[in-house]
VOPAGU-2260 file (C-alpha; in pm, 1 decimal, decimal comma):
REM VOPAGU-2260
SITE   aa  ch    i         X         Y         Z
SITE  UNK   A    0    1965,7  -22188,9   -2711,6
SITE  UNK   A    1    2207,1  -22436,0   -2549,6
SITE  UNK   A    2    1924,9  -22685,0   -2524,1
SITE  UNK   A    3    1858,1  -22676,4   -2898,7
SITE  UNK   A    4    2229,2  -22711,4   -2974,2
SITE  UNK   A    5    2243,9  -23013,3   -2745,1
SITE  UNK   A    6    1945,7  -23178,3   -2912,2
SITE  UNK   A    7    2092,5  -23116,1   -3258,5
SITE  UNK   A    8    2424,1  -23267,9   -3152,2
SITE  UNK   A    9    2244,5  -23562,1   -2999,0
SITE  UNK   A   10    2060,7  -23632,4   -3323,7
SITE  UNK   A   11    2388,3  -23623,9   -3519,6
SITE  UNK   A   12    2608,9  -23822,1   -3281,0
SITE  UNK   A   13    2354,1  -24082,0   -3164,7
SITE  UNK   A   14    2186,5  -24261,2   -3453,7
SITE  UNK   A   15    1824,1  -24367,0   -3446,4
SITE  UNK   A   16    1835,7  -24721,3   -3303,6
SITE  UNK   A   17    1659,2  -24951,0   -3063,1
SITE  UNK   A   18    1982,6  -25041,1   -2883,7
SITE  UNK   A   19    2050,5  -25390,3   -2752,8
SITE  UNK   A   20    1790,8  -25658,0   -2824,0
SITE  UNK   A   21    1718,9  -26000,6   -2669,7
SITE  UNK   A   22    1551,7  -26251,3   -2900,7
SITE  UNK   A   23    1368,6  -26434,8   -2621,5
SITE  UNK   A   24    1065,3  -26268,0   -2465,1
SITE  UNK   A   25    1075,4  -26441,3   -2125,9
SITE  UNK   A   26    1257,8  -26697,6   -1912,3
SITE  UNK   A   27    1093,0  -26965,6   -1698,6
SITE  UNK   A   28    1343,6  -27108,0   -1449,5
SITE  UNK   A   29    1291,3  -27372,1   -1180,1
SITE  UNK   A   30    1594,9  -27351,0    -953,8
SITE  UNK   A   31    1677,6  -27594,5    -675,9
SITE  UNK   A   32    1755,5  -27420,1    -349,3
SITE  UNK   A   33    2129,6  -27359,0    -297,7
SITE  UNK   A   34    2208,3  -27483,9    -647,4
SITE  UNK   A   35    2295,8  -27239,0    -926,5
SITE  UNK   A   36    2092,7  -27250,8   -1247,1
SITE  UNK   A   37    2215,1  -27170,7   -1600,6
SITE  UNK   A   38    2023,3  -27010,6   -1886,9
SITE  UNK   A   39    2109,7  -26911,8   -2243,7
SITE  UNK   A   40    1977,5  -26620,5   -2449,4
SITE  UNK   A   41    2049,8  -26462,8   -2788,6
SITE  UNK   A   42    2160,4  -26097,1   -2786,6
SITE  UNK   A   43    2166,7  -25872,4   -3096,8
SITE  UNK   A   44    2318,3  -25528,6   -3163,6
SITE  UNK   A   45    2116,7  -25366,9   -3446,3
SITE  UNK   A   46    2283,6  -25025,7   -3408,7
SITE  UNK   A   47    2563,1  -24871,2   -3616,9
SITE  UNK   A   48    2804,8  -24847,5   -3324,2
SITE  UNK   A   49    2970,1  -25085,1   -3077,5
SITE  UNK   A   50    2854,8  -25177,8   -2727,2
SITE  UNK   A   51    3105,1  -25282,6   -2460,6
SITE  UNK   A   52    3088,9  -25398,7   -2098,5
SITE  UNK   A   53    2754,2  -25570,1   -2162,6
SITE  UNK   A   54    2605,6  -25749,7   -1861,0
SITE  UNK   A   55    2289,5  -25778,3   -1652,1
SITE  UNK   A   56    2209,2  -25502,9   -1405,3
SITE  UNK   A   57    2083,5  -25749,3   -1140,9
SITE  UNK   A   58    2350,1  -25871,9    -900,0
SITE  UNK   A   59    2197,0  -26220,4    -870,4
SITE  UNK   A   60    2282,4  -26295,9   -1234,9
SITE  UNK   A   61    2644,0  -26389,9   -1301,0
SITE  UNK   A   62    2731,9  -26298,7   -1661,4
SITE  UNK   A   63    3087,2  -26221,9   -1780,0
SITE  UNK   A   64    3095,3  -25885,8   -1957,2
SITE  UNK   A   65    3114,0  -25900,1   -2336,5
SITE  UNK   A   66    3107,2  -25672,1   -2643,0
SITE  UNK   A   67    2897,2  -25652,8   -2959,5
SITE  UNK   A   68    3000,7  -25464,1   -3270,4
SITE  UNK   A   69    2734,6  -25317,2   -3500,0
SITE  UNK   A   70    2505,1  -25586,8   -3638,8
SITE  UNK   A   71    2657,9  -25870,3   -3429,8
SITE  UNK   A   72    2458,3  -26155,1   -3267,8
SITE  UNK   A   73    2577,6  -26371,5   -2977,6
SITE  UNK   A   74    2442,3  -26655,8   -2767,4
SITE  UNK   A   75    2537,8  -26595,0   -2407,3
SITE  UNK   A   76    2504,0  -26806,9   -2093,7
SITE  UNK   A   77    2426,9  -26662,9   -1753,5
SITE  UNK   A   78    2403,9  -26813,6   -1406,7
SITE  UNK   A   79    2126,4  -26737,4   -1154,2
SITE  UNK   A   80    2242,9  -26746,0    -792,1
SITE  UNK   A   81    1928,9  -26616,4    -620,2
SITE  UNK   A   82    1756,9  -26847,4    -367,8
SITE  UNK   A   83    1423,7  -26662,6    -351,3
SITE  UNK   A   84    1134,5  -26657,7    -596,6
SITE  UNK   A   85    1137,4  -26373,8    -848,2
SITE  UNK   A   86     886,6  -26259,3   -1107,8
SITE  UNK   A   87     974,0  -25943,8   -1300,0
SITE  UNK   A   88    1201,6  -25787,1   -1560,4
SITE  UNK   A   89    1578,4  -25813,4   -1570,0
SITE  UNK   A   90    1786,4  -25556,3   -1760,7
SITE  UNK   A   91    2080,9  -25608,6   -1995,6
SITE  UNK   A   92    2292,8  -25294,9   -2022,6
SITE  UNK   A   93    2608,3  -25185,8   -2203,6
SITE  UNK   A   94    2822,4  -24881,7   -2280,3
SITE  UNK   A   95    2881,1  -24693,8   -2605,2
SITE  UNK   A   96    3128,9  -24419,4   -2698,6
SITE  UNK   A   97    3018,4  -24057,1   -2724,9
SITE  UNK   A   98    3167,7  -23708,2   -2762,7
SITE  UNK   A   99    2862,5  -23499,3   -2673,2
SITE  UNK   A  100    3028,3  -23236,1   -2457,5
SITE  UNK   A  101    2853,1  -23041,5   -2183,9
SITE  UNK   A  102    2504,7  -22906,7   -2257,4
SITE  UNK   A  103    2431,3  -22723,7   -1928,0
SITE  UNK   A  104    2057,9  -22739,6   -1980,7
SITE  UNK   A  105    1792,3  -22710,0   -1708,4
SITE  UNK   A  106    1490,2  -22939,4   -1711,4
SITE  UNK   A  107    1167,3  -22820,5   -1543,4
SITE  UNK   A  108     959,5  -23086,6   -1364,0
SITE  UNK   A  109     618,6  -22977,9   -1230,3
SITE  UNK   A  110     428,6  -23157,8    -954,7
SITE  UNK   A  111      50,1  -23143,8    -913,3
SITE  UNK   A  112    -142,9  -23346,6    -658,2
SITE  UNK   A  113    -346,9  -23616,3    -825,1
SITE  UNK   A  114    -135,5  -23596,8   -1140,6
SITE  UNK   A  115     220,4  -23641,3   -1015,0
SITE  UNK   A  116     523,3  -23527,8   -1213,3
SITE  UNK   A  117     455,1  -23399,6   -1563,4
SITE  UNK   A  118     794,8  -23545,0   -1664,5
SITE  UNK   A  119     902,0  -23870,6   -1502,9
SITE  UNK   A  120    1217,4  -24012,0   -1663,9
SITE  UNK   A  121    1502,4  -23786,6   -1777,6
SITE  UNK   A  122    1828,8  -23849,7   -1961,1
SITE  UNK   A  123    2082,4  -23579,3   -1879,9
SITE  UNK   A  124    2447,2  -23498,7   -1944,4
SITE  UNK   A  125    2691,4  -23420,2   -1667,8
SITE  UNK   A  126    2646,3  -23053,4   -1570,5
SITE  UNK   A  127    2271,8  -23040,0   -1640,9
SITE  UNK   A  128    2020,0  -22932,9   -1374,1
SITE  UNK   A  129    1663,8  -23015,6   -1274,9
SITE  UNK   A  130    1412,7  -22775,1   -1118,7
SITE  UNK   A  131    1119,2  -22933,3    -935,8
SITE  UNK   A  132     817,9  -22702,3    -904,5
SITE  UNK   A  133     567,6  -22792,8    -630,2
SITE  UNK   A  134     234,9  -22655,6    -753,4
SITE  UNK   A  135      41,8  -22813,3    -464,4
SITE  UNK   A  136     -93,4  -22620,6    -164,8
SITE  UNK   A  137     113,1  -22824,1      83,5
SITE  UNK   A  138     475,1  -22933,2     112,7
SITE  UNK   A  139     601,3  -23257,5     -44,9
SITE  UNK   A  140     916,2  -23465,7       1,7
SITE  UNK   A  141    1138,0  -23616,3    -266,5
SITE  UNK   A  142    1258,1  -23964,8    -170,6
SITE  UNK   A  143    1544,1  -24173,1    -308,5
SITE  UNK   A  144    1352,4  -24488,0    -407,2
SITE  UNK   A  145    1658,5  -24712,7    -367,7
SITE  UNK   A  146    1753,3  -24601,7     -15,5
SITE  UNK   A  147    1421,6  -24463,7     112,9
SITE  UNK   A  148    1606,6  -24149,3     224,4
SITE  UNK   A  149    1456,6  -23803,2     173,9
SITE  UNK   A  150    1684,6  -23576,7     -29,6
SITE  UNK   A  151    1473,7  -23261,1     -18,2
SITE  UNK   A  152    1148,8  -23107,3     101,4
SITE  UNK   A  153     967,6  -22855,2    -117,0
SITE  UNK   A  154     723,2  -22610,8      39,9
SITE  UNK   A  155     388,2  -22526,4    -117,0
SITE  UNK   A  156     419,1  -22328,8    -442,6
SITE  UNK   A  157     797,6  -22338,8    -419,1
SITE  UNK   A  158    1077,3  -22510,0    -612,1
SITE  UNK   A  159    1404,0  -22693,0    -562,7
SITE  UNK   A  160    1701,3  -22705,8    -800,6
SITE  UNK   A  161    1970,0  -22974,5    -818,9
SITE  UNK   A  162    2271,7  -22977,1   -1050,0
SITE  UNK   A  163    2416,5  -23312,2   -1150,8
SITE  UNK   A  164    2794,0  -23280,5   -1174,0
SITE  UNK   A  165    2879,1  -23645,7   -1231,3
SITE  UNK   A  166    2727,4  -23953,3   -1401,9
SITE  UNK   A  167    2467,1  -24125,9   -1186,6
SITE  UNK   A  168    2125,1  -24288,3   -1181,5
SITE  UNK   A  169    1870,8  -24140,4    -943,6
SITE  UNK   A  170    1550,0  -24333,9    -882,4
SITE  UNK   A  171    1304,6  -24120,7    -686,6
SITE  UNK   A  172     941,1  -24048,7    -601,6
SITE  UNK   A  173     741,9  -23790,9    -404,9
SITE  UNK   A  174     544,1  -23831,8     -82,3
SITE  UNK   A  175     283,8  -23619,5      92,6
SITE  UNK   A  176     218,3  -23686,5     462,3
SITE  UNK   A  177     412,0  -24011,1     419,2
SITE  UNK   A  178     190,7  -24127,5     130,5
SITE  UNK   A  179     348,0  -24199,1    -208,4
SITE  UNK   A  180     177,7  -23962,3    -453,8
SITE  UNK   A  181     380,0  -24020,8    -771,4
SITE  UNK   A  182     516,2  -24303,5    -983,1
SITE  UNK   A  183     877,3  -24408,8    -939,2
SITE  UNK   A  184    1087,1  -24195,7   -1175,5
SITE  UNK   A  185    1446,1  -24210,6   -1293,1
SITE  UNK   A  186    1707,7  -23951,5   -1380,4
SITE  UNK   A  187    2002,4  -24092,4   -1574,0
SITE  UNK   A  188    2309,2  -23868,7   -1601,5
SITE  UNK   A  189    2575,0  -23969,7   -1855,2
SITE  UNK   A  190    2926,1  -23840,4   -1907,3
SITE  UNK   A  191    2985,0  -23572,6   -2168,3
SITE  UNK   A  192    3249,3  -23782,2   -2346,5
SITE  UNK   A  193    3398,6  -24134,4   -2350,2
SITE  UNK   A  194    3217,0  -24463,6   -2288,9
SITE  UNK   A  195    2877,5  -24404,8   -2132,5
SITE  UNK   A  196    2561,8  -24595,6   -2041,1
SITE  UNK   A  197    2217,1  -24474,9   -2144,2
SITE  UNK   A  198    1902,8  -24668,0   -2033,5
SITE  UNK   A  199    1730,2  -24601,2   -2365,9
SITE  UNK   A  200    1959,5  -24866,2   -2520,7
SITE  UNK   A  201    1900,7  -25132,2   -2252,4
SITE  UNK   A  202    1734,0  -25465,7   -2333,1
SITE  UNK   A  203    1474,8  -25619,5   -2099,9
SITE  UNK   A  204    1343,0  -25972,3   -2054,3
SITE  UNK   A  205    1086,1  -26119,1   -1815,3
SITE  UNK   A  206    1213,5  -26371,9   -1561,4
SITE  UNK   A  207     988,4  -26605,9   -1362,8
SITE  UNK   A  208    1214,2  -26775,7   -1109,9
SITE  UNK   A  209    1064,7  -27050,3    -895,4
SITE  UNK   A  210    1280,8  -27187,9    -612,9
SITE  UNK   A  211    1236,6  -27559,1    -544,0
SITE  UNK   A  212    1329,5  -27679,5    -194,8
SITE  UNK   A  213    1423,6  -28036,0    -110,2
SITE  UNK   A  214    1162,4  -28192,8     114,6
SITE  UNK   A  215    1197,0  -28233,2     489,0
SITE  UNK   A  216     973,1  -28340,0     778,9
SITE  UNK   A  217     823,5  -28147,1    1066,9
SITE  UNK   A  218     616,0  -28215,7    1374,7
SITE  UNK   A  219     332,3  -27989,3    1487,7
SITE  UNK   A  220     179,9  -27986,3    1838,3
SITE  UNK   A  221    -154,2  -27814,0    1905,2
SITE  UNK   A  222    -246,2  -27721,1    2262,3
SITE  UNK   A  223    -613,1  -27677,2    2174,9
SITE  UNK   A  224    -841,0  -27729,2    1875,7
SITE  UNK   A  225   -1192,7  -27651,8    2014,2
SITE  UNK   A  226   -1305,6  -27307,2    2124,6
SITE  UNK   A  227   -1618,6  -27114,3    2224,5
SITE  UNK   A  228   -1599,2  -26749,7    2115,0
SITE  UNK   A  229   -1847,9  -26460,6    2126,1
SITE  UNK   A  230   -1935,6  -26326,2    1780,4
SITE  UNK   A  231   -1739,2  -26005,5    1849,3
SITE  UNK   A  232   -1472,9  -26167,5    2064,5
SITE  UNK   A  233   -1146,0  -26346,9    2004,4
SITE  UNK   A  234    -928,6  -26614,8    2159,1
SITE  UNK   A  235    -555,5  -26684,0    2147,0
SITE  UNK   A  236    -360,5  -27009,0    2162,5
SITE  UNK   A  237     -21,3  -27152,8    2074,7
SITE  UNK   A  238     112,5  -27428,2    1848,4
SITE  UNK   A  239     462,1  -27569,6    1829,5
SITE  UNK   A  240     654,8  -27655,4    1511,3
SITE  UNK   A  241     974,8  -27863,6    1506,6
SITE  UNK   A  242    1191,4  -27979,0    1212,6
SITE  UNK   A  243    1250,3  -28353,5    1250,7
SITE  UNK   A  244    1380,7  -28416,0     895,8
SITE  UNK   A  245    1734,8  -28402,3     762,5
SITE  UNK   A  246    1686,3  -28072,0     573,8
SITE  UNK   A  247    1582,6  -27727,8     690,2
SITE  UNK   A  248    1224,1  -27604,3     656,5
SITE  UNK   A  249    1184,0  -27324,7     402,6
SITE  UNK   A  250     909,1  -27066,3     361,0
SITE  UNK   A  251     689,0  -27224,1     627,3
SITE  UNK   A  252     347,7  -27069,5     575,9
SITE  UNK   A  253      44,0  -27079,9     805,4
SITE  UNK   A  254    -306,9  -26983,2     704,6
SITE  UNK   A  255    -660,9  -27027,1     826,0
SITE  UNK   A  256    -990,7  -26846,6     796,9
SITE  UNK   A  257   -1055,0  -26613,4    1093,6
SITE  UNK   A  258    -692,5  -26667,2    1207,5
SITE  UNK   A  259    -390,9  -26439,8    1253,2
SITE  UNK   A  260     -40,9  -26563,7    1336,9
SITE  UNK   A  261     239,6  -26402,3    1535,2
SITE  UNK   A  262     494,5  -26521,1    1277,3
SITE  UNK   A  263     468,0  -26645,9     920,0
SITE  UNK   A  264     668,3  -26734,9     608,3
SITE  UNK   A  265     982,1  -26828,5     802,0
SITE  UNK   A  266    1262,5  -27085,7     786,3
SITE  UNK   A  267    1368,0  -27342,4    1046,0
SITE  UNK   A  268    1697,6  -27529,0    1054,7
SITE  UNK   A  269    1727,6  -27899,8    1124,2
SITE  UNK   A  270    1625,0  -27978,5    1483,8
SITE  UNK   A  271    1498,9  -27627,4    1549,4
SITE  UNK   A  272    1154,0  -27568,3    1701,6
SITE  UNK   A  273     936,5  -27262,0    1748,9
SITE  UNK   A  274     615,9  -27163,7    1929,5
SITE  UNK   A  275     366,0  -26973,7    1714,9
SITE  UNK   A  276      87,8  -26773,6    1879,7
SITE  UNK   A  277    -233,6  -26746,3    1684,3
SITE  UNK   A  278    -556,8  -26553,5    1736,7
SITE  UNK   A  279    -901,6  -26662,8    1621,5
SITE  UNK   A  280   -1142,4  -26375,7    1557,4
SITE  UNK   A  281   -1478,4  -26474,5    1405,5
SITE  UNK   A  282   -1611,7  -26278,4    1111,5
SITE  UNK   A  283   -1975,8  -26269,5    1220,5
SITE  UNK   A  284   -2194,9  -25976,9    1112,2
SITE  UNK   A  285   -2547,5  -26118,7    1119,2
SITE  UNK   A  286   -2763,1  -26262,5    1395,7
SITE  UNK   A  287   -2838,7  -26571,6    1183,7
SITE  UNK   A  288   -2468,7  -26661,2    1187,7
SITE  UNK   A  289   -2462,6  -26690,7    1567,1
SITE  UNK   A  290   -2575,6  -26993,7    1767,0
SITE  UNK   A  291   -2378,5  -27221,3    1533,7
SITE  UNK   A  292   -2069,2  -27442,6    1527,9
SITE  UNK   A  293   -1800,1  -27389,9    1264,6
SITE  UNK   A  294   -1507,1  -27601,2    1145,7
SITE  UNK   A  295   -1210,8  -27405,0    1012,8
SITE  UNK   A  296    -887,2  -27553,5     879,4
SITE  UNK   A  297    -545,1  -27439,6     995,1
SITE  UNK   A  298    -305,4  -27518,5     708,5
SITE  UNK   A  299      75,5  -27536,0     730,1
SITE  UNK   A  300     268,9  -27561,1     401,9
SITE  UNK   A  301     629,9  -27548,9     282,8
SITE  UNK   A  302     891,2  -27795,2     160,6
SITE  UNK   A  303     713,7  -28080,3     338,6
SITE  UNK   A  304     383,9  -28258,3     321,9
SITE  UNK   A  305     108,3  -28005,0     384,8
SITE  UNK   A  306     -51,7  -28029,6     729,1
SITE  UNK   A  307    -421,6  -27954,5     782,9
SITE  UNK   A  308    -573,5  -27933,7    1132,2
SITE  UNK   A  309    -945,8  -27888,1    1190,9
SITE  UNK   A  310   -1034,0  -27614,0    1441,8
SITE  UNK   A  311   -1382,3  -27635,4    1599,3
SITE  UNK   A  312   -1539,6  -27300,0    1687,0
SITE  UNK   A  313   -1872,6  -27253,1    1864,8
SITE  UNK   A  314   -2044,9  -26913,1    1840,0
SITE  UNK   A  315   -2319,5  -26858,5    2106,6
SITE  UNK   A  316   -2643,8  -26697,6    1992,7
SITE  UNK   A  317   -2657,7  -26319,4    2019,1
SITE  UNK   A  318   -2836,4  -26032,6    1850,4
SITE  UNK   A  319   -2599,4  -25864,8    1602,7
SITE  UNK   A  320   -2664,8  -25504,8    1502,3
SITE  UNK   A  321   -2416,0  -25342,8    1272,1
SITE  UNK   A  322   -2585,2  -25010,0    1199,6
SITE  UNK   A  323   -2932,5  -25055,3    1340,5
SITE  UNK   A  324   -2874,1  -24958,4    1702,9
SITE  UNK   A  325   -2830,1  -24609,8    1839,3
SITE  UNK   A  326   -2478,5  -24702,5    1954,2
SITE  UNK   A  327   -2238,6  -24800,8    1675,0
SITE  UNK   A  328   -2001,4  -25093,8    1739,7
SITE  UNK   A  329   -1684,8  -24938,7    1596,8
SITE  UNK   A  330   -1469,8  -25250,8    1628,6
SITE  UNK   A  331   -1734,3  -25464,8    1459,1
SITE  UNK   A  332   -1754,8  -25222,3    1167,8
SITE  UNK   A  333   -1376,0  -25206,3    1137,9
SITE  UNK   A  334   -1358,4  -25584,0    1119,9
SITE  UNK   A  335   -1642,0  -25589,7     869,0
SITE  UNK   A  336   -1465,0  -25352,4     632,0
SITE  UNK   A  337   -1129,4  -25521,4     686,1
SITE  UNK   A  338   -1255,5  -25860,9     575,2
SITE  UNK   A  339   -1482,0  -25710,8     310,9
SITE  UNK   A  340   -1185,6  -25527,1     157,3
SITE  UNK   A  341    -980,6  -25845,8     151,0
SITE  UNK   A  342   -1258,6  -26023,3     -40,4
SITE  UNK   A  343   -1358,2  -25723,9    -257,5
SITE  UNK   A  344   -1043,4  -25516,0    -323,3
SITE  UNK   A  345   -1183,9  -25332,6    -628,2
SITE  UNK   A  346   -1510,0  -25229,1    -458,5
SITE  UNK   A  347   -1312,7  -25141,9    -145,2
SITE  UNK   A  348   -1091,2  -24904,3    -341,9
SITE  UNK   A  349   -1395,0  -24747,1    -508,7
SITE  UNK   A  350   -1554,7  -24687,1    -168,1
SITE  UNK   A  351   -1227,1  -24551,7     -28,9
SITE  UNK   A  352   -1201,6  -24304,7    -318,6
SITE  UNK   A  353   -1564,4  -24201,1    -277,8
SITE  UNK   A  354   -1491,0  -24109,3      85,9
SITE  UNK   A  355   -1142,2  -23967,9      16,0
SITE  UNK   A  356   -1150,0  -23815,9    -335,4
SITE  UNK   A  357    -840,1  -23605,5    -266,4
SITE  UNK   A  358    -631,6  -23923,2    -221,3
SITE  UNK   A  359    -734,7  -24082,9    -551,3
SITE  UNK   A  360    -688,6  -24028,9    -923,6
SITE  UNK   A  361    -935,0  -24174,2   -1175,2
SITE  UNK   A  362   -1088,8  -24390,4    -904,2
SITE  UNK   A  363    -751,5  -24534,9    -798,8
SITE  UNK   A  364    -581,6  -24468,6    -468,2
SITE  UNK   A  365    -252,6  -24279,1    -494,5
SITE  UNK   A  366      32,4  -24440,0    -302,9
SITE  UNK   A  367     138,6  -24787,4    -196,0
SITE  UNK   A  368      30,4  -25019,5      79,1
SITE  UNK   A  369    -267,9  -25243,7     126,2
SITE  UNK   A  370    -600,1  -25068,6      64,0
SITE  UNK   A  371    -765,8  -25284,4     331,3
SITE  UNK   A  372    -508,5  -25172,5     589,0
SITE  UNK   A  373    -561,4  -24807,7     501,6
SITE  UNK   A  374    -937,7  -24847,4     488,8
SITE  UNK   A  375    -954,0  -25018,5     826,8
SITE  UNK   A  376    -758,7  -24738,7     992,7
SITE  UNK   A  377    -823,9  -24366,9     971,8
SITE  UNK   A  378   -1071,2  -24406,0     688,5
SITE  UNK   A  379   -1299,6  -24622,7     900,4
SITE  UNK   A  380   -1286,8  -24362,3    1176,4
SITE  UNK   A  381   -1377,8  -24100,5     920,8
SITE  UNK   A  382   -1657,4  -24318,5     790,8
SITE  UNK   A  383   -1793,1  -24371,3    1141,3
SITE  UNK   A  384   -1763,8  -24001,7    1215,9
SITE  UNK   A  385   -1938,1  -23926,9     889,9
SITE  UNK   A  386   -2206,8  -24180,5     973,2
SITE  UNK   A  387   -2256,4  -24018,4    1316,6
SITE  UNK   A  388   -2265,0  -23674,4    1161,1
SITE  UNK   A  389   -2515,6  -23800,8     908,4
SITE  UNK   A  390   -2741,6  -23932,6    1184,6
SITE  UNK   A  391   -2708,2  -23606,0    1373,2
SITE  UNK   A  392   -2772,4  -23407,3    1055,5
SITE  UNK   A  393   -3076,5  -23622,3     981,0
SITE  UNK   A  394   -3208,5  -23565,4    1334,6
SITE  UNK   A  395   -3144,4  -23191,9    1305,3
SITE  UNK   A  396   -3301,5  -23186,2     959,7
SITE  UNK   A  397   -3604,2  -23374,9    1091,9
SITE  UNK   A  398   -3633,7  -23130,2    1379,5
SITE  UNK   A  399   -3596,5  -22839,7    1136,6
SITE  UNK   A  400   -3855,8  -22990,6     903,4
SITE  UNK   A  401   -4098,6  -23032,9    1196,4
SITE  UNK   A  402   -4039,2  -22675,2    1307,1
SITE  UNK   A  403   -4090,6  -22549,4     952,1
SITE  UNK   A  404   -4408,2  -22755,8     917,5
SITE  UNK   A  405   -4539,8  -22621,0    1248,1
SITE  UNK   A  406   -4446,4  -22267,7    1148,2
SITE  UNK   A  407   -4618,0  -22314,3     814,3
SITE  UNK   A  408   -4926,8  -22452,8     991,2
SITE  UNK   A  409   -4929,8  -22155,2    1228,7
SITE  UNK   A  410   -4877,0  -21918,2     938,6
SITE  UNK   A  411   -5161,2  -22076,6     744,8
SITE  UNK   A  412   -5387,2  -22051,7    1049,1
SITE  UNK   A  413   -5286,2  -21688,8    1099,7
SITE  UNK   A  414   -5338,3  -21626,4     729,6
SITE  UNK   A  415   -5681,3  -21787,4     748,6
SITE  UNK   A  416   -5776,9  -21575,0    1046,2
SITE  UNK   A  417   -5635,7  -21265,1     876,3
SITE  UNK   A  418   -5829,1  -21342,3     560,5
SITE  UNK   A  419   -6147,6  -21392,6     765,0
SITE  UNK   A  420   -6095,2  -21064,1     940,6
SITE  UNK   A  421   -6020,1  -20900,3     607,9
SITE  UNK   A  422   -6336,0  -21047,6     453,9
SITE  UNK   A  423   -6540,8  -20934,8     749,3
SITE  UNK   A  424   -6384,3  -20589,8     736,0
SITE  UNK   A  425   -6447,2  -20578,2     360,5
SITE  UNK   A  426   -6813,4  -20665,8     403,9
SITE  UNK   A  427   -6845,7  -20405,7     675,9
SITE  UNK   A  428   -6666,5  -20151,5     455,8
SITE  UNK   A  429   -6899,3  -20239,7     168,0
SITE  UNK   A  430   -7206,5  -20191,5     388,5
SITE  UNK   A  431   -7067,0  -19866,7     517,3
SITE  UNK   A  432   -7000,2  -19753,4     160,0
SITE  UNK   A  433   -7353,3  -19842,7      54,6
SITE  UNK   A  434   -7493,8  -19655,8     353,3
SITE  UNK   A  435   -7274,8  -19356,2     279,3
SITE  UNK   A  436   -7382,8  -19362,0     -88,6
SITE  UNK   A  437   -7752,0  -19372,3      10,3
SITE  UNK   A  438   -7700,7  -19091,4     253,7
SITE  UNK   A  439   -7514,4  -18888,6      -4,9
SITE  UNK   A  440   -7796,3  -18938,4    -259,6
SITE  UNK   A  441   -8050,3  -18828,5      -3,7
SITE  UNK   A  442   -7843,3  -18523,3      85,0
SITE  UNK   A  443   -7802,0  -18433,1    -285,8
SITE  UNK   A  444   -8179,8  -18469,6    -339,2
SITE  UNK   A  445   -8257,3  -18242,9     -44,0
SITE  UNK   A  446   -8003,1  -17987,8    -168,3
SITE  UNK   A  447   -8158,6  -17987,1    -516,3
SITE  UNK   A  448   -8507,9  -17943,2    -372,7
SITE  UNK   A  449   -8387,4  -17655,8    -159,0
SITE  UNK   A  450   -8220,6  -17491,4    -457,8
SITE  UNK   A  451   -8539,6  -17515,4    -664,6
SITE  UNK   A  452   -8752,0  -17374,1    -380,3
SITE  UNK   A  453   -8503,4  -17094,7    -329,5
SITE  UNK   A  454   -8510,6  -17002,1    -698,6
SITE  UNK   A  455   -8894,1  -17005,5    -697,1
SITE  UNK   A  456   -8904,5  -16791,6    -392,3
SITE  UNK   A  457   -8666,0  -16535,2    -547,3
SITE  UNK   A  458   -8870,6  -16521,3    -868,9
SITE  UNK   A  459   -9195,2  -16462,6    -687,3
SITE  UNK   A  460   -9044,5  -16185,9    -474,2
SITE  UNK   A  461   -8898,3  -15989,4    -767,8
SITE  UNK   A  462   -9155,4  -15780,5    -968,5
SITE  UNK   A  463   -8935,7  -15736,1   -1274,8
SITE  UNK   A  464   -8864,7  -16096,7   -1292,4
SITE  UNK   A  465   -9230,9  -16179,9   -1241,8
SITE  UNK   A  466   -9340,3  -15939,6   -1525,4
SITE  UNK   A  467   -9084,0  -16082,5   -1762,0
SITE  UNK   A  468   -9206,1  -16426,0   -1678,1
SITE  UNK   A  469   -9566,7  -16331,4   -1754,3
SITE  UNK   A  470   -9474,1  -16178,7   -2090,2
SITE  UNK   A  471   -9276,9  -16488,7   -2179,4
SITE  UNK   A  472   -9569,0  -16703,8   -2085,8
SITE  UNK   A  473   -9818,0  -16489,7   -2287,5
SITE  UNK   A  474   -9589,2  -16484,0   -2590,1
SITE  UNK   A  475   -9561,3  -16858,9   -2572,0
SITE  UNK   A  476   -9938,3  -16894,0   -2560,2
SITE  UNK   A  477   -9981,1  -16662,5   -2862,2
SITE  UNK   A  478   -9741,3  -16864,1   -3072,9
SITE  UNK   A  479   -9934,0  -17174,2   -3003,4
């Protein structure tokens, strides 16, 4: 009942409005490193009430707080102080006056694996509560998305209740076995009276911030640039980078096919030098790719002229068998899937979900992190184990099929012999039956003859019978 009263009051006190609005859709800003950059936008209040304390939520935007009465438009100027690239949304927020009063409602949020929370974002009033129901067959953890700290663990088919006694914003998500299994959700708790902030009235705008660094110079020393490596081997070496210009090196990035670096995307101050270890690991998966020489480029980029160094790699000839041999090269297969996933992320995710359907929803993996990293870890081991089990199953099935075939052959042979014996026995039984029938006919004939002779003998022996017979015979002759 309290919930319905609260909703009715909310509809009366808070008018239907879109809240604050920004006329511009996006901002494109090129900012010189260590130099602040200004921007101007137009902000509009289309509501029937006043907003105060309006400013951007992000700390890297300096904007003096301002107010907008109902229907007012203002051009405002902000300053960006951030010295790192940014591409995302920034949020303009303000406060409005309310006299809602406490509602003391309880919101129910259900969790199901593969679906997540049935309710993600909630707007509450101080004093309201939330009950999280874990409908999964294993325990989950609720994590504060801002701090990364767990604030509760919910056992299988259990629940957890939290009452919010003061205004706050809680950004959270759920994990299972350390894997993120839900979207990031938000609970916004406002005060029951006075000036409050509600995210539904916030305005958002896209910001693409590109940091431009003043150029400098660097010197790179390579200790080796030619290597001979087995197709499934690797080799390590070191290069040295030193800033020889008058400005620091920013976002120094190294890349190269088949190469991994001990450190990357770093800064160096003027005069500073650093040794970078790198490992070359060929991506060779076919015999035809061995017995060849390759030239790969090691590229170093940043706020300086890009440096490209050719690396010569010789791969000796060798037979490469990925799946064909009886012994599976696990490391080779792991490398194969690692590089394959980097080049084919969509197909990689589809394959991952086919092997691990419980960790995916609608063909998409649940949780963060690189799919290639996940796939090249436990999933590869599972794939290899599955492959081994498949080979073993195939061998067992083949053995079973051979045994069944042999049994069927033996059974057919036995059946053939049995049928032959049965046929022979049937023919013998038929002959015996015919013999018995002939014998029986003969016996019946003899019995009939004996009966007739016996009757004749009795008639001849009996005078009365003989006289009667004569009279019958005479009478018969007279009639004729």
